[in-house]
N, C-alpha and C positions, 0 to 999 in steps of 0.2 A: 690222358692228362697226367703229368708227373706228380706223384704224391708229395706233399709238403712235409719235410722231415723236421719235426720240432726238437728231436734229440740233438741234432747238429747245432741248432740255435742255442740250446741250453749249454752245450759244451763250449761254444764260442763265447757265450756270455760269461761263463765261469773263468775261461782263460783271460778274458778282458779284465775281470774283477781281480784275478790273481796278479796279473801284470800291473794293474793299477796300484794294488797294495804294495807290490814289490818296488814299483817306481817311487811310491811315497816314502817307503822305508829307506831305500838307497839315497833318495834325494835329501831326506832328513839327515842321514849320516854325513853325506857330502857337505850339507849346509853347516853341520856342526864342525866338521873338519875343514870347512872352507875350501873344499875341492870342487873343481869344475866337473859336471856330469859328463860321462862319456857319450858317444854317439848313440848307442842303443837306448840309454836312459833318456836322452833328449828326444828321440823318436817316440818313446813310450809316453813321455810327458806331453808331447804335442798331441799324440793320439788321444790320451785321456782328457786333455783340455778340450779337444774338439768334441769328444763324446759328451763331456760335461756341458759344453755350450749347447749341443743339440738337445739335450734333455732340459736344461735350465731355461732356454728361450721360450718354449711353449708354456712352461710353468709361470715364468714372469709375465708373459702375455695374458695368461688366464687370471693371474693375480691382479693385474692392472684393470682388466675388464670387470672383475668382481668388485674392486674398489670403486670403479666408475658407476657400476650399477647401484652399489650402496649409497653413493653420493646422490644419484638421481632419486633413489627412494627417500632419502632424507629430505631432499628438496620438495618432493611430492607431498610427504607427510606434513612438512612445515606449511606448505601452501594450502593443504586441506584444512589444517588447524586454523590458519589465518582466515580462510573463507568462512569457517564455522563461526569464528569470533565476530567477523563482520556481519554475518547473517543474524547472529544473536543480538548484536548491537542495533541493527536496523529494526528488528522485531521489537526490541525494548523501546526504541525511539517512537515507532508507530503506536505502540500501546500507550506510551506517555501522551502523545499527541491526541489519541482517541479519548483518553481519560480527561485531558484538559478541555477538549471540545464538549464532552459530556458534562463536565463541571460547569462550563459557561452556559450550557443550555438549561441546566438545573437552576442556575442563578437567575437566568432570564425568566424561567417559569415562576420562580419565587417572587421576582420583581413584579410580574404581571398579577400574581395573586394578591400582592399588597396594594396594587393600584386599582384592582377591580372590586373595591369594597362595596359597591352598590349592587353587585350581582352575585348569585350563587355560581360556583364554578366546579368543574370536575376535572382533575388532572388524569392523564392517561399516557400509556406508553405505546409507541408504534411497534406492532408485532409483525407487520408484513408490508412490503412495497415491491410489487412485481415490476421488473425492468421493462416488460412489455407495456405496462400502463403507468410508467414512472411519473409522468406529468399529469395523470388523471386522478389517481386516488391512492389512499393509504388505508390500512386496517389497524384499528386500535383495540386495546384490551378492555374496553368498557362498553356497556350496552344498555338495554332497556331497564334491567334491574338496578342500574345506577342512576336512573332518571333521565337518560339521554333520549332525544327524539330527533326525527328528521328535520332539517332546516336550521338547527342550532349552529351558531357561529363557532368556528374552531380557530384557535390562535397557537402560535409557536414562535420562539425566538423574538418575542416582542411585537409581533404583528399578526393580523388575520391571514390565514392561509387557505381557508375553505369552509364548506358547510357539511353538516351531517347529512349523508345521502341514503344510507341503508342501515337500519338498526336492528340487530338481533338481540337475544336475551343477554349474551355475555360479550359480544364483540360488535364493532360497527365499522362501516366504510365511510371515509371522509372524501368528498369530492373536492379536489384542489382547484384553486382559482387560476392555476397555470393551464387548465383546460377550459377553454372559452364556453363550453356548454354548461359549466357550473354557474356561469354568469348570465345564463339565459334570462333569469329574472333579475332585472337591474337592481343594484343596491344603492339606496340613497346615501349620499355623503355630504359632508360640509367642509369648507376650507375657510376658517375664520367665521365670517357672517354670510358667506356665499354658499349656495347649494347647487348640487348637480347629481349625476348618476355615474356609478362605476359600471361600465358597459362591456369591457373587454380586457384581454391580456395580450400584450404584444410579445410573442415568443422571440422575435429578433432582438429587441432591446431588453427584454426581461422586465418590462414595466407594466403596471396597471394603466388602463386608459379611462380617463374621466371625460365625459362630454355632457351636453345639455345643460351647461351652466347658464344661469340667468344673469349673473353678473361676475365680473372679475376685478372688482374694486379692491385694490391693495393686494391682490393675489400675485405671488412671485415664487421663484424657485427657492426650495428649502422649506416652504410652508408645509405644515403637517396636514394630512388628509385623514379624516375620521368618519365613522358612520354617523348619520344624522338621526336615525330612528324614526323618520317621518312616515315610513310605511306602516308603523304600528306593529311590526313583526320583529325586525332586527333591533338589538340593543343599540343605544347611542354611545358616542365617544369611544368607540373601539378603533384602534389605530390600524390604518392600512399602510402608511408610509409617508414619504415626503416628496414634494414635487421636484422632478428632475428638470423638465422643460415644458414649455407651452408652445404649441404649434402656431404657425402663422395662418390666419384666416381673416376674411373681411368682416365677419360678424362674430360676436361673442358666442352665440349658439353653435357656430361651426368650428370653433376652436377645440382642440383636444389637449388635455393635460396629461402628461406622462408622469406617473408616480412610481418612485423607487420603493419596492416592498420593504417593510421593516423586517418581516420574517424571511429566513433563509430557507428556500424550498429545496435546496440540494442536500441538506442534512437535517432531516426531521426524525427526532428520536422521542421527544416528549411533546405532548400537546395539552392545551387547556380548552375545555369545552365550556362555553358561556351559556348558562341556563337563564332563560328570560325571567324577569321578576314576576 
């Protein structure tokens, strides 16, 4: 293979540079004297122009690409900044909504406290609610040392939500009425001057089910359903909710009353345990 001679390239480059400077000098003098360049100078000018174009084209191309890349990076950085601002705004909105919900629940707990003047109560905070048993139970931060016992009524958001089911010294489990097994022992209720039993929870409609009514005189949608206390165990006049609809049946005893719960089972943060007199 023939060896590449760098010295020749250097000599040629020097000659081109000398010729270019010479052409520039002569061209400048001709321009000042307003003379037309001769044929040799014209050839040199054309050659140096071509060489200049060959060198400047890649440089211009590279400069354009660098500018394009910088523009892309600027757009990317602006987009990232906007996304962060949007994320921060959403987090703040969610925090505000959570605080508003918590404030409403605390107001509801305070309202219940003022309305339950005939009973001793104990306020508690929900510390655990397992997704696997979401409709079955919650765990609260009060227990036996706070005077709590199994079977006590538990309220939240303005209505009854369940019963104390397992009490330890410092915490307790509350069986929710969204789990029909918690209603295995029927709870006596009253609607006006009419009495019946709370027997089930309809997961499809999200309503309590009242049956075994002895009379439905004057009972209609929108009426309040409360505990009657006729079993001698549960306190009386605690709110379950309001009647949503009454089923069609040939007899009063066969009719079912669907009650919209006053308490919100989907967002339980604070509860009130009602201690029997």
